[in-house]
N, C-alpha and C positions, 0 to 999 in steps of 0.2 A: 123758719122753723123754730118752733118752740122748744124751750130747754127740756120739758117734759118728752118731746119726740127725739130730742137728741141723746137723752138718758137711758133710752132703751137699750136691751142688750144686742148684741150682733146676733141676727137673724142666721139660722143653718144655712140658707141659700148663699148669703153673703160669704159664708166661712167656705163652703165648698168652691164657690166662684174664685176666692182667693188662693186657694190651693191649685185649683186648674191653671190659674194665671202663672204662679210660680212654676209649676210642672211643665207648661208650655215653654216658659222662658228658659228652664234650665235644659231640657231636652231638646229645644231648638238651637240653643247655643253649642252644645257639645254633648254627644252620646256615642256608644259603642259603634253603632251603624255609622257608615260614611255619608249619610244624607243629613247634614247641618248646616246651620248659617255660616259657621266659621270655615268649613270646607268649600262651601260655595263662595264664599268672599275671595278665598285664595285661589280657587281653580277656574272661576266664572269668566267667561268671553264677555260678560256685560262690560258697560264703559266703566272706566276708574271713578268717575265722578258718582255714578250709581252706588259702586260698592263702596265708597269712602261715605256717602251719606248714609248707608244701611249699617255700615260699621259704627258710625257716630251715633245713631239711633238705638242700637243694640248696646252699646256703652253707657248712654245715657240712661235708657231703661234698668238696666243693672245697677247704675248709682242710685236711682230713685228707690228702687226695690230694696236694695242693701241698707239704705238710709233709714227708709221706713222700718225695716226690720230690726236695725240697731235701736231706733227709738222704742220699738215693741218690746224687746227684750232686755235693752238696758246692758250696761257692762257686767252686771252681776249674771244675766241670763245667759250671755255669750261665754262668761268664764264657765258657768255650770256646763254648756255644750261643749266647751273644750275639755274640761275634765271627764266628761262621758267620752269623748273622743279618744283621750289618751288612754282612758281606761279599756276601750274596745281594742285600741291596738296593744295594749299589753297582754289583754286576754288572748288576742290573735297570736302574739308570739310565745306566749306560755302553752295554750291549749291547742293551737293551730286548728281553729274551727272553721275557717275559710279556705283551708286547703284544697277540697275536694271542687272549689268552684273555678269555673275558666275566667279568662281575662274579660270576656264580654259580660259573664253573670257578676263578677266583682264589680266592673265599672257601673252597672246598673245598681248594685246596692250602695255604691257611694253616693251615686246621683239623686237615688231615692232618699238616702240621708240628707243630702244638701236641700233637697226639695222640702223635706219635713222641717228642719232648723228653719229655713226662709219663710215658711208657710206660718210656723210657728211665731216667728217675729211679727209677721203681719197681723195676726190676731192677738199677740202676747198682750197689748195693752188692754184689749177688752177682757180678756182672761184674768189678768192681774187685778183690774180694777173692778171687775166683776167680783171676785172672791172677797175684795177688802171693802166692797160696798160704796166705791168713789165713783164718780162720773168717769164715763171714757173720753171726754172732752177735756182737752189739755188746757185751755182758756175757757172761763164761761164767757157766753155771749153778753153783750152791755145791756 
């Protein structure tokens, strides 16, 4: 692939696929319903070796996704996300705007926020470098 092809911006299809990947990962790992990989791993009658393999694979995928998100948002991006999270908690304490939500709805809100932050991390480098006019490639090809 030439440098001109790599320098192109992230297509919308790729952006949507990354969001769907993260949403699938988040909601398959844990969600308010009882149909998740974590409950299956704990309560399944499958052989222990299969459950350990799937648990290791799930852990590895989470590590990879979070590592990519960290590189996309960097420390500054995650500190902004943390500040927004603290602000939302303080607003909730002061104004009680989530009081009417059930536990199911509240956990869906939290999981959607986690999906949004992680998805933003996956496309963050493209967004930041697109705004600044830099290439999305960390190291230029030889």
